[in-house]
C-alpha positions as CSV (number, residue, x, y, z in Angstrom):
1,M,10.1,18.2,0.7
2,N,11.0,14.9,-0.8
3,K,10.1,11.4,0.5
4,E,13.2,11.0,2.5
5,D,12.0,13.9,4.7
6,I,8.8,11.7,5.9
7,S,9.1,9.2,8.2
8,V,6.4,6.8,9.4
9,S,6.6,4.8,12.3
10,T,5.1,1.4,11.6
11,G,6.0,-0.5,14.7
12,Q,6.2,-3.9,15.1
13,F,3.0,-4.6,12.6
14,A,4.4,-4.1,9.1
15,H,7.2,-6.4,9.9
16,D,5.2,-9.5,11.0
17,L,3.1,-9.6,7.7
18,S,3.8,-11.9,4.9
19,L,3.2,-10.3,1.2
20,A,0.1,-12.1,1.2
21,E,-1.2,-10.7,4.4
22,F,-0.1,-7.5,3.3
23,E,-1.9,-7.7,0.0
24,R,-5.1,-9.0,1.8
25,A,-4.9,-6.0,4.1
26,L,-4.8,-3.5,1.1
27,E,-7.5,-5.3,-0.4
28,T,-9.8,-5.0,2.7
29,L,-8.9,-1.1,3.1
30,I,-9.9,-0.9,-0.7
31,V,-13.4,-2.4,0.0
32,L,-14.0,-0.4,3.0
33,A,-12.7,3.3,1.4
34,H,-15.2,2.0,-1.6
35,S,-18.0,1.3,0.9
36,Q,-17.9,4.7,2.8
37,G,-17.4,6.5,-0.5
38,R,-13.9,7.6,-0.3
39,N,-13.3,7.0,-3.8
40,F,-9.8,9.0,-3.8
41,L,-8.6,7.0,-0.8
42,A,-9.7,3.8,-2.7
43,Y,-7.7,4.6,-5.7
44,L,-4.4,5.5,-3.8
45,L,-4.8,2.0,-2.0
46,I,-5.3,0.4,-5.2
47,M,-2.2,2.3,-6.7
48,A,-0.2,1.0,-3.5
49,L,-1.5,-2.6,-4.0
50,M,-0.4,-2.3,-7.7
51,H,3.0,-1.2,-6.8
52,L,3.4,-3.8,-4.1
53,R,2.9,-6.3,-6.7
54,E,5.1,-5.1,-9.0
55,E,7.7,-4.9,-6.7
56,D,7.0,-8.6,-5.7
57,Q,7.7,-9.3,-9.4
58,G,10.7,-7.4,-9.8
59,R,9.0,-4.8,-12.2
60,A,8.9,-1.8,-10.0
61,E,11.3,1.1,-10.8
62,T,12.2,3.7,-7.9
63,T,11.8,6.6,-10.2
64,H,9.1,8.2,-8.2
């Protein structure tokens, strides 16, 4: 299975968010995950946030 085999329906939610709002949403989810002791989920969310910021700065690569 590769990433092209996975589809996720985001609906209208993801299309209506600005980059700053999406970052805030990820930051909120990170705090919630940490507070509930879900450290691996928090780690994954942190990685997603870092990737989002790198993409915004034009530094992200599509090697994964």
